[in-house]
All heavy atoms as TSV, in Angstrom:
chain	resi	resn	atom	element	x	y	z
A	1	MET	N	N	-8.224	10.169	12.186
A	1	MET	CA	C	-6.942	10.484	11.604
A	1	MET	C	C	-7.089	10.588	10.092
A	1	MET	O	O	-7.637	9.685	9.478
A	1	MET	CB	C	-5.963	9.344	11.894
A	1	MET	CG	C	-4.873	9.707	12.835
A	1	MET	SD	S	-3.553	8.474	12.970
A	1	MET	CE	C	-4.328	7.122	13.797
A	2	ASN	N	N	-6.591	11.661	9.505
A	2	ASN	CA	C	-6.598	11.709	8.045
A	2	ASN	C	C	-5.305	11.094	7.528
A	2	ASN	O	O	-4.385	10.815	8.287
A	2	ASN	CB	C	-6.818	13.128	7.523
A	2	ASN	CG	C	-5.673	14.064	7.820
A	2	ASN	OD1	O	-4.507	13.674	7.785
A	2	ASN	ND2	N	-5.984	15.301	8.114
A	3	TRP	N	N	-5.229	10.886	6.221
A	3	TRP	CA	C	-4.099	10.142	5.684
A	3	TRP	C	C	-2.780	10.890	5.857
A	3	TRP	O	O	-1.742	10.271	6.051
A	3	TRP	CB	C	-4.335	9.748	4.231
A	3	TRP	CG	C	-3.380	8.652	3.905
A	3	TRP	CD1	C	-2.263	8.742	3.162
A	3	TRP	CD2	C	-3.415	7.322	4.413
A	3	TRP	NE1	N	-1.598	7.537	3.151
A	3	TRP	CE2	C	-2.290	6.656	3.913
A	3	TRP	CE3	C	-4.293	6.619	5.244
A	3	TRP	CZ2	C	-2.023	5.320	4.208
A	3	TRP	CZ3	C	-4.019	5.297	5.531
A	3	TRP	CH2	C	-2.895	4.666	5.017
A	4	GLU	N	N	-2.778	12.193	5.827
A	4	GLU	CA	C	-1.535	12.953	6.037
A	4	GLU	C	C	-1.004	12.724	7.446
A	4	GLU	O	O	0.200	12.602	7.647
A	4	GLU	CB	C	-1.748	14.435	5.758
A	4	GLU	CG	C	-1.905	14.767	4.291
A	4	GLU	CD	C	-0.726	14.296	3.440
A	4	GLU	OE1	O	0.438	14.526	3.812
A	4	GLU	OE2	O	-0.991	13.663	2.396
A	5	GLN	N	N	-1.893	12.655	8.429
A	5	GLN	CA	C	-1.468	12.360	9.800
A	5	GLN	C	C	-0.930	10.939	9.906
A	5	GLN	O	O	0.062	10.702	10.585
A	5	GLN	CB	C	-2.639	12.533	10.776
A	5	GLN	CG	C	-3.077	13.966	10.970
A	5	GLN	CD	C	-4.358	14.046	11.779
A	5	GLN	OE1	O	-5.287	13.277	11.567
A	5	GLN	NE2	N	-4.397	14.992	12.701
A	6	ILE	N	N	-1.588	10.015	9.248
A	6	ILE	CA	C	-1.142	8.622	9.264
A	6	ILE	C	C	0.245	8.522	8.660
A	6	ILE	O	O	1.154	7.917	9.236
A	6	ILE	CB	C	-2.139	7.723	8.514
A	6	ILE	CG1	C	-3.457	7.648	9.286
A	6	ILE	CG2	C	-1.565	6.326	8.280
A	6	ILE	CD1	C	-4.592	7.006	8.530
A	7	LYS	N	N	0.425	9.133	7.507
A	7	LYS	CA	C	1.710	9.074	6.818
A	7	LYS	C	C	2.800	9.748	7.648
A	7	LYS	O	O	3.905	9.245	7.752
A	7	LYS	CB	C	1.594	9.734	5.441
A	7	LYS	CG	C	2.779	9.511	4.564
A	7	LYS	CD	C	2.523	10.040	3.164
A	7	LYS	CE	C	3.728	9.801	2.290
A	7	LYS	NZ	N	3.519	10.269	0.938
A	8	GLY	N	N	2.472	10.877	8.273
A	8	GLY	CA	C	3.442	11.603	9.074
A	8	GLY	C	C	3.849	10.880	10.336
A	8	GLY	O	O	4.954	11.075	10.848
A	9	ASN	N	N	2.968	10.053	10.869
A	9	ASN	CA	C	3.232	9.289	12.089
A	9	ASN	C	C	3.192	7.795	11.782
A	9	ASN	O	O	2.546	7.021	12.484
A	9	ASN	CB	C	2.180	9.619	13.158
A	9	ASN	CG	C	2.211	11.064	13.559
A	9	ASN	OD1	O	3.259	11.593	13.896
A	9	ASN	ND2	N	1.060	11.714	13.499
A	10	TRP	N	N	3.896	7.401	10.735
A	10	TRP	CA	C	3.787	6.045	10.225
A	10	TRP	C	C	4.098	4.989	11.284
A	10	TRP	O	O	3.368	4.012	11.421
A	10	TRP	CB	C	4.666	5.850	8.996
A	10	TRP	CG	C	4.510	4.493	8.403
A	10	TRP	CD1	C	5.472	3.560	8.231
A	10	TRP	CD2	C	3.305	3.898	7.902
A	10	TRP	NE1	N	4.955	2.426	7.672
A	10	TRP	CE2	C	3.618	2.612	7.458
A	10	TRP	CE3	C	1.990	4.325	7.802
A	10	TRP	CZ2	C	2.668	1.752	6.915
A	10	TRP	CZ3	C	1.045	3.463	7.267
A	10	TRP	CH2	C	1.384	2.200	6.824
A	11	ASN	N	N	5.160	5.156	12.048
A	11	ASN	CA	C	5.506	4.142	13.039
A	11	ASN	C	C	4.389	3.959	14.059
A	11	ASN	O	O	4.084	2.843	14.461
A	11	ASN	CB	C	6.825	4.484	13.741
A	11	ASN	CG	C	8.009	4.233	12.845
A	11	ASN	OD1	O	7.989	3.366	11.990
A	11	ASN	ND2	N	9.055	5.010	13.021
A	12	GLN	N	N	3.774	5.039	14.465
A	12	GLN	CA	C	2.659	4.969	15.400
A	12	GLN	C	C	1.424	4.361	14.722
A	12	GLN	O	O	0.700	3.564	15.314
A	12	GLN	CB	C	2.347	6.363	15.924
A	12	GLN	CG	C	1.289	6.412	16.981
A	12	GLN	CD	C	1.062	7.839	17.481
A	12	GLN	OE1	O	1.663	8.785	16.990
A	12	GLN	NE2	N	0.188	7.981	18.447
A	13	ALA	N	N	1.203	4.737	13.488
A	13	ALA	CA	C	0.020	4.268	12.760
A	13	ALA	C	C	0.071	2.765	12.500
A	13	ALA	O	O	-0.975	2.122	12.421
A	13	ALA	CB	C	-0.113	5.022	11.437
A	14	LYS	N	N	1.261	2.196	12.376
A	14	LYS	CA	C	1.381	0.764	12.087
A	14	LYS	C	C	0.640	-0.083	13.123
A	14	LYS	O	O	0.005	-1.066	12.773
A	14	LYS	CB	C	2.849	0.340	12.042
A	14	LYS	CG	C	3.577	0.797	10.808
A	14	LYS	CD	C	4.878	0.048	10.675
A	14	LYS	CE	C	6.068	0.901	10.851
A	14	LYS	NZ	N	7.333	0.183	10.601
A	15	GLY	N	N	0.713	0.305	14.367
A	15	GLY	CA	C	0.012	-0.433	15.409
A	15	GLY	C	C	-1.490	-0.413	15.210
A	15	GLY	O	O	-2.168	-1.434	15.353
A	16	HIS	N	N	-2.020	0.749	14.850
A	16	HIS	CA	C	-3.455	0.868	14.594
A	16	HIS	C	C	-3.871	0.040	13.374
A	16	HIS	O	O	-4.936	-0.575	13.369
A	16	HIS	CB	C	-3.847	2.331	14.374
A	16	HIS	CG	C	-3.632	3.192	15.567
A	16	HIS	ND1	N	-4.414	3.125	16.696
A	16	HIS	CD2	C	-2.698	4.141	15.815
A	16	HIS	CE1	C	-3.977	4.001	17.583
A	16	HIS	NE2	N	-2.940	4.622	17.069
A	17	LEU	N	N	-3.006	0.028	12.367
A	17	LEU	CA	C	-3.303	-0.746	11.163
A	17	LEU	C	C	-3.319	-2.242	11.458
A	17	LEU	O	O	-4.165	-2.973	10.960
A	17	LEU	CB	C	-2.283	-0.444	10.065
A	17	LEU	CG	C	-2.344	0.967	9.480
A	17	LEU	CD1	C	-1.122	1.235	8.627
A	17	LEU	CD2	C	-3.605	1.169	8.683
A	18	LYS	N	N	-2.380	-2.693	12.297
A	18	LYS	CA	C	-2.331	-4.119	12.637
A	18	LYS	C	C	-3.535	-4.537	13.462
A	18	LYS	O	O	-3.997	-5.667	13.372
A	18	LYS	CB	C	-1.031	-4.448	13.352
A	18	LYS	CG	C	0.158	-4.485	12.390
A	18	LYS	CD	C	1.378	-5.023	13.047
A	18	LYS	CE	C	1.301	-6.530	13.036
A	18	LYS	NZ	N	2.560	-7.168	13.395
A	19	VAL	N	N	-4.058	-3.619	14.275
A	19	VAL	CA	C	-5.274	-3.931	15.033
A	19	VAL	C	C	-6.446	-4.073	14.068
A	19	VAL	O	O	-7.241	-5.003	14.164
A	19	VAL	CB	C	-5.557	-2.841	16.091
A	19	VAL	CG1	C	-6.951	-2.995	16.677
A	19	VAL	CG2	C	-4.511	-2.887	17.190
A	20	ARG	N	N	-6.542	-3.150	13.119
A	20	ARG	CA	C	-7.662	-3.147	12.165
A	20	ARG	C	C	-7.546	-4.290	11.158
A	20	ARG	O	O	-8.524	-4.950	10.819
A	20	ARG	CB	C	-7.714	-1.790	11.454
A	20	ARG	CG	C	-8.722	-1.686	10.331
A	20	ARG	CD	C	-10.150	-1.895	10.829
A	20	ARG	NE	N	-11.105	-1.810	9.773
A	20	ARG	CZ	C	-11.530	-2.843	9.036
A	20	ARG	NH1	N	-11.069	-4.041	9.248
A	20	ARG	NH2	N	-12.424	-2.674	8.084
A	21	TRP	N	N	-6.346	-4.509	10.628
A	21	TRP	CA	C	-6.105	-5.546	9.626
A	21	TRP	C	C	-5.007	-6.469	10.143
A	21	TRP	O	O	-3.838	-6.334	9.782
A	21	TRP	CB	C	-5.708	-4.938	8.278
A	21	TRP	CG	C	-6.811	-4.163	7.644
A	21	TRP	CD1	C	-7.904	-4.665	7.026
A	21	TRP	CD2	C	-6.945	-2.735	7.576
A	21	TRP	NE1	N	-8.711	-3.636	6.577
A	21	TRP	CE2	C	-8.143	-2.444	6.894
A	21	TRP	CE3	C	-6.156	-1.670	8.016
A	21	TRP	CZ2	C	-8.570	-1.148	6.654
A	21	TRP	CZ3	C	-6.583	-0.383	7.787
A	21	TRP	CH2	C	-7.776	-0.125	7.110
A	22	GLY	N	N	-5.387	-7.407	10.967
A	22	GLY	CA	C	-4.440	-8.285	11.646
A	22	GLY	C	C	-3.642	-9.198	10.739
A	22	GLY	O	O	-2.609	-9.717	11.155
A	23	GLU	N	N	-4.101	-9.391	9.524
A	23	GLU	CA	C	-3.364	-10.257	8.607
A	23	GLU	C	C	-2.199	-9.545	7.924
A	23	GLU	O	O	-1.410	-10.192	7.243
A	23	GLU	CB	C	-4.307	-10.863	7.570
A	23	GLU	CG	C	-5.275	-11.851	8.199
A	23	GLU	CD	C	-6.130	-12.580	7.181
A	23	GLU	OE1	O	-5.725	-12.694	6.011
A	23	GLU	OE2	O	-7.214	-13.028	7.573
A	24	LEU	N	N	-2.081	-8.240	8.107
A	24	LEU	CA	C	-0.929	-7.516	7.558
A	24	LEU	C	C	0.292	-7.824	8.419
A	24	LEU	O	O	0.230	-7.759	9.643
A	24	LEU	CB	C	-1.175	-6.006	7.547
A	24	LEU	CG	C	-2.264	-5.499	6.609
A	24	LEU	CD1	C	-2.428	-3.995	6.779
A	24	LEU	CD2	C	-1.951	-5.834	5.166
A	25	THR	N	N	1.380	-8.154	7.778
A	25	THR	CA	C	2.610	-8.479	8.496
A	25	THR	C	C	3.464	-7.225	8.672
A	25	THR	O	O	3.225	-6.195	8.031
A	25	THR	CB	C	3.431	-9.524	7.720
A	25	THR	OG1	O	3.875	-8.929	6.487
A	25	THR	CG2	C	2.619	-10.782	7.441
A	26	ASP	N	N	4.473	-7.339	9.522
A	26	ASP	CA	C	5.423	-6.235	9.675
A	26	ASP	C	C	6.109	-5.943	8.346
A	26	ASP	O	O	6.353	-4.781	8.012
A	26	ASP	CB	C	6.467	-6.559	10.751
A	26	ASP	CG	C	5.878	-6.543	12.152
A	26	ASP	OD1	O	4.900	-5.807	12.384
A	26	ASP	OD2	O	6.404	-7.268	13.015
A	27	ASP	N	N	6.419	-6.985	7.599
A	27	ASP	CA	C	7.025	-6.796	6.275
A	27	ASP	C	C	6.083	-6.041	5.339
A	27	ASP	O	O	6.516	-5.176	4.576
A	27	ASP	CB	C	7.420	-8.135	5.649
A	27	ASP	CG	C	8.622	-8.772	6.327
A	27	ASP	OD1	O	9.375	-8.051	7.018
A	27	ASP	OD2	O	8.801	-9.992	6.169
A	28	ASP	N	N	4.797	-6.371	5.389
A	28	ASP	CA	C	3.810	-5.649	4.578
A	28	ASP	C	C	3.847	-4.169	4.925
A	28	ASP	O	O	3.869	-3.309	4.033
A	28	ASP	CB	C	2.389	-6.164	4.830
A	28	ASP	CG	C	2.133	-7.552	4.279
A	28	ASP	OD1	O	2.835	-7.979	3.350
A	28	ASP	OD2	O	1.205	-8.208	4.792
A	29	LEU	N	N	3.840	-3.866	6.221
A	29	LEU	CA	C	3.815	-2.471	6.659
A	29	LEU	C	C	5.092	-1.741	6.265
A	29	LEU	O	O	5.059	-0.557	5.941
A	29	LEU	CB	C	3.570	-2.401	8.164
A	29	LEU	CG	C	2.191	-2.937	8.591
A	29	LEU	CD1	C	2.102	-3.023	10.094
A	29	LEU	CD2	C	1.072	-2.081	8.032
A	30	ASP	N	N	6.214	-2.448	6.253
A	30	ASP	CA	C	7.468	-1.837	5.796
A	30	ASP	C	C	7.403	-1.506	4.310
A	30	ASP	O	O	7.891	-0.466	3.871
A	30	ASP	CB	C	8.661	-2.759	6.076
A	30	ASP	CG	C	8.994	-2.860	7.557
A	30	ASP	OD1	O	8.553	-1.983	8.338
A	30	ASP	OD2	O	9.690	-3.817	7.933
A	31	VAL	N	N	6.780	-2.383	3.530
A	31	VAL	CA	C	6.625	-2.155	2.085
A	31	VAL	C	C	5.670	-0.994	1.823
A	31	VAL	O	O	5.899	-0.173	0.940
A	31	VAL	CB	C	6.126	-3.447	1.381
A	31	VAL	CG1	C	5.685	-3.158	-0.040
A	31	VAL	CG2	C	7.198	-4.508	1.407
A	32	ILE	N	N	4.608	-0.906	2.595
A	32	ILE	CA	C	3.588	0.130	2.409
A	32	ILE	C	C	4.175	1.519	2.628
A	32	ILE	O	O	3.851	2.457	1.893
A	32	ILE	CB	C	2.385	-0.117	3.347
A	32	ILE	CG1	C	1.666	-1.397	2.910
A	32	ILE	CG2	C	1.434	1.067	3.351
A	32	ILE	CD1	C	0.685	-1.944	3.939
A	33	GLU	N	N	5.037	1.675	3.625
A	33	GLU	CA	C	5.752	2.933	3.897
A	33	GLU	C	C	4.848	4.160	3.951
A	33	GLU	O	O	5.216	5.228	3.501
A	33	GLU	CB	C	6.824	3.170	2.835
A	33	GLU	CG	C	7.868	2.109	2.750
A	33	GLU	CD	C	8.837	2.336	1.610
A	33	GLU	OE1	O	8.384	2.616	0.465
A	33	GLU	OE2	O	10.042	2.258	1.863
A	34	GLY	N	N	3.635	4.000	4.458
A	34	GLY	CA	C	2.749	5.151	4.592
A	34	GLY	C	C	2.003	5.537	3.332
A	34	GLY	O	O	1.303	6.542	3.311
A	35	GLU	N	N	2.116	4.751	2.284
A	35	GLU	CA	C	1.444	5.056	1.018
A	35	GLU	C	C	0.065	4.406	0.989
A	35	GLU	O	O	-0.063	3.190	1.082
A	35	GLU	CB	C	2.271	4.564	-0.169
A	35	GLU	CG	C	3.626	5.233	-0.281
A	35	GLU	CD	C	3.534	6.712	-0.564
A	35	GLU	OE1	O	2.625	7.140	-1.309
A	35	GLU	OE2	O	4.378	7.460	-0.032
A	36	ARG	N	N	-0.954	5.218	0.855
A	36	ARG	CA	C	-2.340	4.750	0.892
A	36	ARG	C	C	-2.623	3.696	-0.176
A	36	ARG	O	O	-3.263	2.679	0.095
A	36	ARG	CB	C	-3.273	5.952	0.721
A	36	ARG	CG	C	-4.717	5.643	0.986
A	36	ARG	CD	C	-5.548	6.922	0.847
A	36	ARG	NE	N	-6.891	6.746	1.333
A	36	ARG	CZ	C	-7.856	6.135	0.662
A	36	ARG	NH1	N	-7.621	5.629	-0.540
A	36	ARG	NH2	N	-9.058	6.018	1.173
A	37	ASP	N	N	-2.160	3.922	-1.402
A	37	ASP	CA	C	-2.420	2.977	-2.491
A	37	ASP	C	C	-1.789	1.620	-2.224
A	37	ASP	O	O	-2.369	0.579	-2.552
A	37	ASP	CB	C	-1.908	3.525	-3.820
A	37	ASP	CG	C	-2.721	4.706	-4.317
A	37	ASP	OD1	O	-3.867	4.875	-3.851
A	37	ASP	OD2	O	-2.223	5.464	-5.162
A	38	LYS	N	N	-0.603	1.629	-1.630
A	38	LYS	CA	C	0.056	0.367	-1.294
A	38	LYS	C	C	-0.722	-0.367	-0.206
A	38	LYS	O	O	-0.822	-1.598	-0.233
A	38	LYS	CB	C	1.493	0.605	-0.833
A	38	LYS	CG	C	2.425	1.046	-1.943
A	38	LYS	CD	C	3.826	1.242	-1.395
A	38	LYS	CE	C	4.782	1.758	-2.450
A	38	LYS	NZ	N	6.135	1.978	-1.875
A	39	LEU	N	N	-1.264	0.381	0.745
A	39	LEU	CA	C	-2.078	-0.234	1.791
A	39	LEU	C	C	-3.299	-0.901	1.182
A	39	LEU	O	O	-3.620	-2.049	1.506
A	39	LEU	CB	C	-2.500	0.801	2.835
A	39	LEU	CG	C	-3.470	0.312	3.911
A	39	LEU	CD1	C	-2.863	-0.818	4.739
A	39	LEU	CD2	C	-3.900	1.471	4.802
A	40	VAL	N	N	-3.978	-0.207	0.295
A	40	VAL	CA	C	-5.160	-0.774	-0.367
A	40	VAL	C	C	-4.780	-2.068	-1.082
A	40	VAL	O	O	-5.479	-3.083	-0.962
A	40	VAL	CB	C	-5.787	0.246	-1.351
A	40	VAL	CG1	C	-6.851	-0.413	-2.215
A	40	VAL	CG2	C	-6.370	1.429	-0.583
A	41	GLY	N	N	-3.663	-2.057	-1.787
A	41	GLY	CA	C	-3.218	-3.253	-2.504
A	41	GLY	C	C	-2.930	-4.420	-1.586
A	41	GLY	O	O	-3.290	-5.568	-1.874
A	42	LYS	N	N	-2.268	-4.154	-0.469
A	42	LYS	CA	C	-1.947	-5.227	0.480
A	42	LYS	C	C	-3.201	-5.778	1.143
A	42	LYS	O	O	-3.296	-6.975	1.398
A	42	LYS	CB	C	-0.964	-4.741	1.543
A	42	LYS	CG	C	0.457	-4.652	1.059
A	42	LYS	CD	C	1.000	-6.027	0.738
A	42	LYS	CE	C	2.420	-5.953	0.244
A	42	LYS	NZ	N	2.920	-7.262	-0.191
A	43	ILE	N	N	-4.157	-4.912	1.433
A	43	ILE	CA	C	-5.413	-5.382	2.025
A	43	ILE	C	C	-6.129	-6.283	1.023
A	43	ILE	O	O	-6.632	-7.354	1.378
A	43	ILE	CB	C	-6.300	-4.198	2.457
A	43	ILE	CG1	C	-5.652	-3.476	3.638
A	43	ILE	CG2	C	-7.714	-4.667	2.808
A	43	ILE	CD1	C	-6.297	-2.155	3.988
A	44	GLN	N	N	-6.160	-5.863	-0.231
A	44	GLN	CA	C	-6.753	-6.679	-1.297
A	44	GLN	C	C	-6.108	-8.058	-1.337
A	44	GLN	O	O	-6.782	-9.081	-1.374
A	44	GLN	CB	C	-6.484	-6.025	-2.652
A	44	GLN	CG	C	-7.577	-5.245	-3.247
A	44	GLN	CD	C	-7.145	-4.787	-4.631
A	44	GLN	OE1	O	-6.405	-3.838	-4.765
A	44	GLN	NE2	N	-7.619	-5.477	-5.644
A	45	GLU	N	N	-4.778	-8.054	-1.322
A	45	GLU	CA	C	-4.007	-9.282	-1.440
A	45	GLU	C	C	-4.228	-10.204	-0.241
A	45	GLU	O	O	-4.500	-11.395	-0.401
A	45	GLU	CB	C	-2.525	-8.894	-1.538
A	45	GLU	CG	C	-1.558	-10.033	-1.680
A	45	GLU	CD	C	-0.126	-9.522	-1.708
A	45	GLU	OE1	O	0.149	-8.492	-2.357
A	45	GLU	OE2	O	0.712	-10.165	-1.059
A	46	ARG	N	N	-4.126	-9.669	0.956
A	46	ARG	CA	C	-4.226	-10.484	2.178
A	46	ARG	C	C	-5.635	-11.001	2.434
A	46	ARG	O	O	-5.799	-12.095	2.956
A	46	ARG	CB	C	-3.751	-9.694	3.394
A	46	ARG	CG	C	-2.297	-9.419	3.415
A	46	ARG	CD	C	-1.530	-10.649	3.828
A	46	ARG	NE	N	-0.099	-10.349	3.770
A	46	ARG	CZ	C	0.789	-11.146	3.211
A	46	ARG	NH1	N	0.417	-12.290	2.697
A	46	ARG	NH2	N	2.041	-10.798	3.188
A	47	TYR	N	N	-6.637	-10.207	2.108
A	47	TYR	CA	C	-8.006	-10.581	2.431
A	47	TYR	C	C	-8.797	-11.089	1.232
A	47	TYR	O	O	-9.950	-11.500	1.379
A	47	TYR	CB	C	-8.737	-9.399	3.084
A	47	TYR	CG	C	-8.237	-9.139	4.486
A	47	TYR	CD1	C	-7.173	-8.276	4.713
A	47	TYR	CD2	C	-8.812	-9.770	5.580
A	47	TYR	CE1	C	-6.691	-8.055	5.993
A	47	TYR	CE2	C	-8.346	-9.553	6.863
A	47	TYR	CZ	C	-7.285	-8.694	7.063
A	47	TYR	OH	O	-6.792	-8.475	8.330
A	48	GLY	N	N	-8.209	-11.031	0.037
A	48	GLY	CA	C	-8.883	-11.535	-1.157
A	48	GLY	C	C	-10.166	-10.791	-1.471
A	48	GLY	O	O	-11.179	-11.413	-1.814
A	49	ILE	N	N	-10.118	-9.473	-1.348
A	49	ILE	CA	C	-11.309	-8.660	-1.609
A	49	ILE	C	C	-11.063	-7.756	-2.812
A	49	ILE	O	O	-9.927	-7.558	-3.225
A	49	ILE	CB	C	-11.709	-7.815	-0.375
A	49	ILE	CG1	C	-10.578	-6.876	0.045
A	49	ILE	CG2	C	-12.121	-8.727	0.778
A	49	ILE	CD1	C	-10.932	-5.939	1.193
A	50	ALA	N	N	-12.133	-7.200	-3.328
A	50	ALA	CA	C	-12.051	-6.299	-4.484
A	50	ALA	C	C	-11.412	-4.977	-4.072
A	50	ALA	O	O	-11.466	-4.581	-2.902
A	50	ALA	CB	C	-13.443	-6.038	-5.047
A	51	LYS	N	N	-10.829	-4.309	-5.039
A	51	LYS	CA	C	-10.189	-3.022	-4.779
A	51	LYS	C	C	-11.171	-2.027	-4.172
A	51	LYS	O	O	-10.819	-1.280	-3.267
A	51	LYS	CB	C	-9.601	-2.455	-6.073
A	51	LYS	CG	C	-8.873	-1.145	-5.875
A	51	LYS	CD	C	-8.231	-0.640	-7.138
A	51	LYS	CE	C	-7.480	0.651	-6.839
A	51	LYS	NZ	N	-6.821	1.175	-8.018
A	52	GLU	N	N	-12.397	-2.020	-4.673
A	52	GLU	CA	C	-13.401	-1.082	-4.179
A	52	GLU	C	C	-13.678	-1.306	-2.690
A	52	GLU	O	O	-13.840	-0.360	-1.930
A	52	GLU	CB	C	-14.698	-1.200	-4.981
A	52	GLU	CG	C	-14.580	-0.749	-6.412
A	52	GLU	CD	C	-13.900	-1.776	-7.325
A	52	GLU	OE1	O	-13.805	-2.976	-6.961
A	52	GLU	OE2	O	-13.431	-1.372	-8.412
A	53	GLU	N	N	-13.732	-2.573	-2.273
A	53	GLU	CA	C	-13.967	-2.890	-0.865
A	53	GLU	C	C	-12.770	-2.473	-0.009
A	53	GLU	O	O	-12.927	-1.923	1.077
A	53	GLU	CB	C	-14.261	-4.379	-0.682
A	53	GLU	CG	C	-14.399	-4.825	0.755
A	53	GLU	CD	C	-15.511	-4.151	1.543
A	53	GLU	OE1	O	-16.433	-3.560	0.934
A	53	GLU	OE2	O	-15.462	-4.211	2.782
A	54	ALA	N	N	-11.568	-2.728	-0.501
A	54	ALA	CA	C	-10.366	-2.320	0.231
A	54	ALA	C	C	-10.319	-0.797	0.361
A	54	ALA	O	O	-9.997	-0.268	1.430
A	54	ALA	CB	C	-9.120	-2.843	-0.478
A	55	GLU	N	N	-10.657	-0.094	-0.710
A	55	GLU	CA	C	-10.706	1.376	-0.680
A	55	GLU	C	C	-11.717	1.861	0.355
A	55	GLU	O	O	-11.444	2.794	1.105
A	55	GLU	CB	C	-11.096	1.935	-2.050
A	55	GLU	CG	C	-10.026	1.857	-3.101
A	55	GLU	CD	C	-9.047	3.014	-3.021
A	55	GLU	OE1	O	-9.175	3.889	-2.151
A	55	GLU	OE2	O	-8.122	3.021	-3.842
A	56	ARG	N	N	-12.872	1.217	0.406
A	56	ARG	CA	C	-13.916	1.590	1.352
A	56	ARG	C	C	-13.423	1.412	2.791
A	56	ARG	O	O	-13.604	2.285	3.639
A	56	ARG	CB	C	-15.178	0.764	1.124
A	56	ARG	CG	C	-16.361	1.195	1.996
A	56	ARG	CD	C	-17.509	0.204	1.941
A	56	ARG	NE	N	-17.163	-1.093	2.505
A	56	ARG	CZ	C	-17.019	-1.338	3.819
A	56	ARG	NH1	N	-17.162	-0.392	4.709
A	56	ARG	NH2	N	-16.716	-2.562	4.242
A	57	GLN	N	N	-12.767	0.298	3.051
A	57	GLN	CA	C	-12.265	0.045	4.402
A	57	GLN	C	C	-11.208	1.065	4.809
A	57	GLN	O	O	-11.217	1.552	5.945
A	57	GLN	CB	C	-11.692	-1.370	4.493
A	57	GLN	CG	C	-12.748	-2.444	4.423
A	57	GLN	CD	C	-12.174	-3.834	4.558
A	57	GLN	OE1	O	-11.052	-4.038	5.037
A	57	GLN	NE2	N	-12.953	-4.835	4.157
A	58	VAL	N	N	-10.305	1.392	3.894
A	58	VAL	CA	C	-9.272	2.386	4.204
A	58	VAL	C	C	-9.893	3.753	4.412
A	58	VAL	O	O	-9.509	4.496	5.318
A	58	VAL	CB	C	-8.179	2.413	3.097
A	58	VAL	CG1	C	-7.238	3.577	3.289
A	58	VAL	CG2	C	-7.416	1.087	3.092
A	59	LYS	N	N	-10.900	4.081	3.606
A	59	LYS	CA	C	-11.588	5.368	3.760
A	59	LYS	C	C	-12.247	5.465	5.132
A	59	LYS	O	O	-12.176	6.492	5.803
A	59	LYS	CB	C	-12.623	5.547	2.652
A	59	LYS	CG	C	-13.293	6.900	2.673
A	59	LYS	CD	C	-14.242	7.057	1.501
A	59	LYS	CE	C	-14.896	8.421	1.548
A	59	LYS	NZ	N	-15.795	8.635	0.419
A	60	GLU	N	N	-12.886	4.383	5.574
A	60	GLU	CA	C	-13.491	4.352	6.906
A	60	GLU	C	C	-12.431	4.506	7.985
A	60	GLU	O	O	-12.654	5.187	8.987
A	60	GLU	CB	C	-14.238	3.038	7.136
A	60	GLU	CG	C	-15.562	2.942	6.457
A	60	GLU	CD	C	-16.245	1.605	6.712
A	60	GLU	OE1	O	-15.721	0.786	7.499
A	60	GLU	OE2	O	-17.312	1.399	6.122
A	61	PHE	N	N	-11.278	3.881	7.787
A	61	PHE	CA	C	-10.200	3.933	8.768
A	61	PHE	C	C	-9.654	5.346	8.935
A	61	PHE	O	O	-9.398	5.788	10.044
A	61	PHE	CB	C	-9.070	2.977	8.364
A	61	PHE	CG	C	-7.901	2.993	9.296
A	61	PHE	CD1	C	-7.951	2.317	10.498
A	61	PHE	CD2	C	-6.741	3.698	8.977
A	61	PHE	CE1	C	-6.880	2.321	11.375
A	61	PHE	CE2	C	-5.667	3.711	9.836
A	61	PHE	CZ	C	-5.735	3.022	11.042
A	62	ASP	N	N	-9.483	6.056	7.825
A	62	ASP	CA	C	-8.867	7.389	7.931
A	62	ASP	C	C	-9.871	8.516	8.087
A	62	ASP	O	O	-9.516	9.688	8.063
A	62	ASP	CB	C	-7.890	7.648	6.775
A	62	ASP	CG	C	-8.539	7.814	5.401
A	62	ASP	OD1	O	-9.728	8.133	5.331
A	62	ASP	OD2	O	-7.826	7.639	4.416
A	63	ALA	N	N	-11.148	8.157	8.286
A	63	ALA	CA	C	-12.173	9.183	8.472
A	63	ALA	C	C	-12.125	9.798	9.856
A	63	ALA	O	O	-11.633	9.292	10.787
A	63	ALA	CB	C	-13.539	8.586	8.223
C-alpha cells in the first residue's frame, strides 16, 4: 500500500497500523488522521525511537 492509498482508506488502514504498531491507541490514530508525518511522530513518542528509525519503519510499511 502506498501512502495515498492508506490516507484514502484511513479507517481500513487503522487496523493494519494497530497490528504493526500495537502501542498506538485509537486516540493516537484519530489525531494522526492519515497524515504520514503525524504517524512518524506518534511512533517516535510511543516507542522512544529516533525520527530516522520511525521514518524507516513507516517507509517499510507503505512499500
